[in-house]
C-alpha positions in Angstrom: 1.7 58.6 -28.0 3.4 55.6 -29.6 3.6 55.4 -33.4 4.0 52.3 -35.6 6.6 52.5 -38.4 7.6 50.1 -41.2 11.3 49.2 -41.8 12.0 52.0 -44.3 10.2 54.6 -42.2 12.1 53.7 -39.1 15.5 53.7 -40.9 14.8 57.3 -41.9 13.3 58.4 -38.6 15.9 56.8 -36.2 19.1 56.3 -38.2 21.3 56.7 -35.0 19.5 53.8 -33.4 20.3 51.4 -36.2 23.5 49.4 -36.3 24.6 48.8 -39.9 23.5 50.2 -43.3 20.2 49.6 -45.0 21.0 47.9 -48.3 19.5 47.3 -51.7 18.4 43.8 -52.6 20.4 42.5 -55.6 19.7 39.4 -57.6 22.9 37.6 -58.3 22.6 34.3 -56.5 23.1 31.0 -58.4 24.2 27.4 -58.2 27.8 26.7 -59.4 30.4 23.9 -59.8 34.0 24.1 -58.8 36.4 21.4 -60.2 39.4 20.3 -58.1 38.5 22.5 -55.1 41.0 22.7 -52.3 39.6 23.4 -48.9 41.8 24.5 -46.0 40.2 24.2 -42.5 39.9 27.0 -40.0 43.1 27.9 -38.1 43.2 30.1 -35.0 45.6 33.1 -35.1 47.0 34.4 -31.8 47.3 38.1 -31.1 44.5 39.3 -33.3 42.2 41.9 -31.7 39.2 41.5 -34.1 37.1 38.4 -34.0 36.9 38.3 -37.8 40.7 38.1 -38.1 41.3 35.6 -35.4 40.9 32.7 -37.8 41.9 32.0 -41.3 40.4 29.5 -43.8 39.4 29.2 -47.4 38.4 27.4 -50.6 40.8 27.5 -53.5 40.6 26.4 -57.1 42.8 23.9 -59.0 45.5 26.6 -59.4 45.3 27.4 -55.6 43.6 30.7 -56.3 41.2 31.8 -53.5 37.5 31.6 -54.4 36.4 34.7 -52.7 32.7 34.2 -53.1 33.0 31.2 -50.8 34.3 33.4 -48.0 32.0 35.7 -46.0 32.1 39.5 -45.8 30.1 41.9 -43.7 30.6 45.6 -44.6 34.4 46.1 -44.6 35.0 43.0 -42.5 36.4 40.0 -44.3 35.4 37.1 -42.0 38.2 34.5 -41.5 39.7 35.1 -44.9 42.9 33.3 -45.9 46.2 35.0 -45.2 49.6 34.6 -46.9 50.4 31.9 -44.3 47.2 30.0 -45.4 48.3 30.1 -49.0 51.8 29.0 -48.2 50.4 25.9 -46.4 48.6 24.9 -49.6 51.8 23.8 -51.4 52.8 21.5 -48.5 49.4 20.2 -47.3 48.4 16.6 -47.5 44.9 16.6 -48.9 42.3 14.0 -48.2 40.3 13.4 -51.4 36.5 13.3 -52.2 34.9 12.8 -55.6 31.9 15.0 -55.0 30.3 17.1 -52.3 28.2 20.1 -51.6 29.7 23.2 -49.8 27.4 24.2 -46.9 29.3 27.3 -45.7 30.9 28.4 -42.4 29.5 27.6 -39.0 29.1 30.6 -36.7 28.2 29.8 -33.1 25.5 32.5 -32.7 21.9 31.6 -33.4 21.1 34.6 -35.6 24.3 34.4 -37.7 24.0 30.6 -37.9 20.4 30.8 -39.4 21.1 33.7 -41.7 24.8 33.6 -42.6 26.1 30.0 -42.0 23.3 28.4 -43.9 22.8 31.1 -46.5 24.4 29.0 -49.3 22.7 25.8 -48.1 18.9 26.7 -48.4 18.7 26.8 -52.2 20.6 23.5 -52.4 18.2 21.6 -50.2 16.3 19.9 -53.1 19.5 18.7 -54.6 20.9 17.6 -51.3 17.7 15.6 -50.5 17.9 14.0 -53.9 21.5 13.0 -53.5 23.7 11.0 -51.1 26.7 13.4 -51.5 28.2 14.7 -48.3 27.8 18.4 -47.2 31.0 20.1 -46.2 31.3 23.0 -43.6 34.1 25.1 -42.3 33.8 25.6 -38.5 35.7 27.2 -35.7 37.2 23.9 -34.4 39.2 25.7 -31.7 36.1 26.9 -29.9 33.3 24.3 -30.6 33.3 20.6 -31.1 31.3 18.5 -33.6 29.6 16.9 -30.6 28.5 20.3 -29.3 27.2 21.2 -32.8 25.2 17.9 -33.0 23.7 18.2 -29.5 22.8 21.9 -29.6 20.5 24.2 -31.6 22.6 23.7 -34.8 22.1 19.9 -34.8 18.4 20.5 -34.1 18.2 22.9 -37.1 19.9 20.3 -39.4 17.2 17.9 -38.3 14.5 20.3 -39.3 16.2 20.7 -42.6 16.1 16.9 -42.9 19.9 16.6 -43.4 21.3 13.5 -41.7 24.1 14.6 -39.4 26.3 11.7 -40.6 26.3 13.2 -44.1 28.0 16.4 -42.8 31.7 16.8 -43.0 33.1 19.4 -40.6 36.5 20.3 -42.0 39.4 19.3 -39.7 42.0 18.5 -42.4 42.8 19.9 -45.8 40.4 18.4 -48.4 40.4 18.2 -52.1 37.0 17.7 -53.8 37.0 16.8 -57.4 33.6 18.3 -58.0 32.2 20.8 -55.5 28.6 22.0 -55.8 27.9 25.3 -54.2 25.5 28.2 -54.2 26.4 31.8 -53.8 25.0 33.3 -50.6 21.3 34.2 -50.4 22.0 36.5 -47.4 25.2 38.4 -47.2 26.4 41.6 -45.6 23.1 41.9 -43.7 21.0 41.8 -46.9 19.4 39.3 -49.3 21.1 38.7 -52.6 17.9 37.2 -54.1 14.7 39.0 -55.1 12.1 36.3 -54.4 13.2 35.5 -50.9 10.4 33.1 -50.0 11.4 30.7 -52.8 14.8 30.2 -51.4 14.1 29.6 -47.7 12.4 26.3 -46.8 9.0 26.2 -45.1 9.6 24.5 -41.7 6.1 25.0 -40.3 2.6 25.1 -41.7 0.7 24.5 -38.5 -2.8 26.0 -38.2 -3.1 29.7 -37.4 -4.8 30.9 -34.2 -5.9 34.2 -32.8 -3.3 34.0 -29.9 -1.1 36.9 -29.1 2.2 36.6 -27.4 5.0 38.6 -25.8 8.5 37.4 -26.4 10.3 37.8 -23.1 14.0 38.4 -22.4 13.7 38.1 -18.6 15.2 34.5 -18.5 18.1 35.1 -20.8 21.6 34.7 -19.4 23.5 36.1 -22.4 22.7 38.3 -25.4 23.2 41.6 -27.1 20.8 44.0 -25.3 19.1 43.4 -22.0 16.0 45.2 -20.6 16.6 45.5 -16.9 12.9 45.6 -16.0 12.1 42.3 -17.8 9.9 40.8 -15.1 7.8 44.0 -14.8 7.4 44.1 -18.6 6.3 40.4 -18.6 3.7 41.3 -16.0 2.3 44.2 -18.0 1.7 42.0 -21.1 0.5 39.1 -19.1 -2.1 41.3 -17.4 -3.4 42.2 -20.9 -3.9 38.6 -21.9 -0.7 38.0 -23.8 1.0 34.6 -23.6 4.6 35.1 -22.2 7.0 33.2 -24.4 10.6 32.3 -23.5 12.2 31.0 -26.7 15.3 29.8 -25.0 13.2 27.2 -23.0 11.7 25.7 -26.1 13.0 23.3 -28.7 13.6 24.6 -32.2 10.6 23.0 -33.8 8.3 24.5 -31.2 9.8 28.0 -31.7 9.1 27.8 -35.5 5.6 26.6 -34.8 4.9 29.5 -32.4 5.8 32.1 -35.0 3.6 30.2 -37.6 0.6 29.7 -35.3 0.3 33.0 -33.5 -1.6 35.9 -34.9 0.7 38.5 -33.3 4.0 38.5 -31.5 5.6 41.5 -29.8 9.0 42.0 -28.1 12.4 43.6 -28.2 14.7 42.6 -31.1 15.5 38.8 -30.9 17.0 36.3 -33.2 13.9 34.3 -32.5 12.1 36.6 -34.9 14.3 35.5 -37.8 12.5 32.2 -37.8 9.6 33.9 -39.5 11.5 33.3 -42.7 10.8 29.6 -42.4 7.0 29.9 -41.8 4.2 29.5 -44.3 2.4 32.5 -42.9 4.1 33.8 -39.8 2.8 36.0 -37.1 2.6 39.8 -37.5 5.6 41.1 -35.5 5.7 44.3 -33.5 9.3 44.9 -32.6 9.9 47.6 -30.0 13.4 48.8 -29.4 15.0 51.3 -27.0 15.6 54.7 -28.5 19.3 54.7 -27.9 22.3 54.7 -30.3 23.1 51.6 -32.4 20.7 49.2 -30.7 18.6 47.9 -33.6 20.6 45.7 -35.9 19.9 46.4 -39.6 19.3 42.7 -40.1 15.8 43.1 -38.7 15.0 45.8 -41.2 16.6 44.1 -44.2 14.8 40.9 -43.5 11.5 42.7 -43.3 12.1 44.6 -46.5 13.6 41.6 -48.4 10.9 39.2 -47.4 8.0 41.7 -47.7 6.7 41.1 -44.2 5.6 44.7 -43.5 5.9 44.3 -39.8 6.1 47.2 -37.3 9.0 48.8 -35.5 8.4 51.0 -32.4 11.0 53.2 -30.6 10.4 53.5 -26.9 11.9 56.0 -24.5 14.9 54.4 -22.8 18.1 55.1 -21.0 21.3 53.0 -21.3 22.5 51.4 -18.0 25.5 49.3 -17.0 25.1 45.8 -18.6 25.2 42.6 -16.5 27.7 39.9 -17.3 26.9 38.1 -20.5 25.3 41.1 -22.3 26.8 43.8 -24.5 24.3 46.5 -23.6 21.5 47.1 -21.1 18.7 49.6 -20.8 15.8 50.9 -18.8 12.5 51.7 -20.6 9.7 54.0 -19.7 7.2 51.5 -18.5 4.2 53.7 -19.2 5.0 53.3 -22.9 5.1 49.5 -22.6 1.7 49.6 -20.9 0.4 51.9 -23.6 1.6 49.5 -26.3 0.1 46.5 -24.5 -3.3 48.3 -24.3 -3.2 49.1 -28.0 -2.4 45.6 -29.1 -4.6 43.5 -26.7 
């Protein structure tokens, strides 16, 4: 018999299934100013095994001291932090100069990390950005993604939803000195919120009318991702036979994705970055997140978002077996389909 658990309960019941540590919300986020900021763009470093050490970048003060709160950290991993070589370049760099700008953060080319980590500093600044014509500056991995790709992909679509004109954004390609840099400490860092009243810091991007519709968020059409259910088509058929709409987020534009989470009464599926968009809804769908009962499969982001935002959604472990993953996926699994059928019957 399946059981429904909240985020705290599931963290205690299935700790081996969770990747990352459940954290405590702290409230230390605020807007700040940095005079004579020196920004060094991202540089690729050859021979580094870990993705978080393959690049180096940073923001430095007028004395060339690294401003660590403008660099990202996850657990013990310092993401693309400056090295001794980065600091040495500061003394010889030819800096372009701007009078004023906002600091947006660091672009990560992964939907979940982009929405949560890349824009974490940006969300609280939106009212000031909309009231100003100052540019917004971002670090980005210029060796692996172009500005054109950013503009034409999901990132550009998200900037449109945030009502930030793309021509106002500076993607850092050269050393840049900014006489007055406005920034906000991160609202989401190390898989956890740094603010107590989360909903006041994340913009509402959809307030469409609620309906009684119920949907299953499918992974059967995905080509890449973290975890892949090998029986995707069979699972789709089970939920479809119970009257659920089958939703393929990757086939929809970003605005439609947010509207679906806002308008539906209930959404069920395996962990998906799509569910993070509930943060941007006025009154998002109740989520039922089922996950395979295997080691380190449920990222703690899902739990910390639920706790931090007070969603009180449900998490359900289902009997599963790890299998060899197809190309493009880190993990794959088979599930006991009778449990999927049982869940669909309960939720219909």
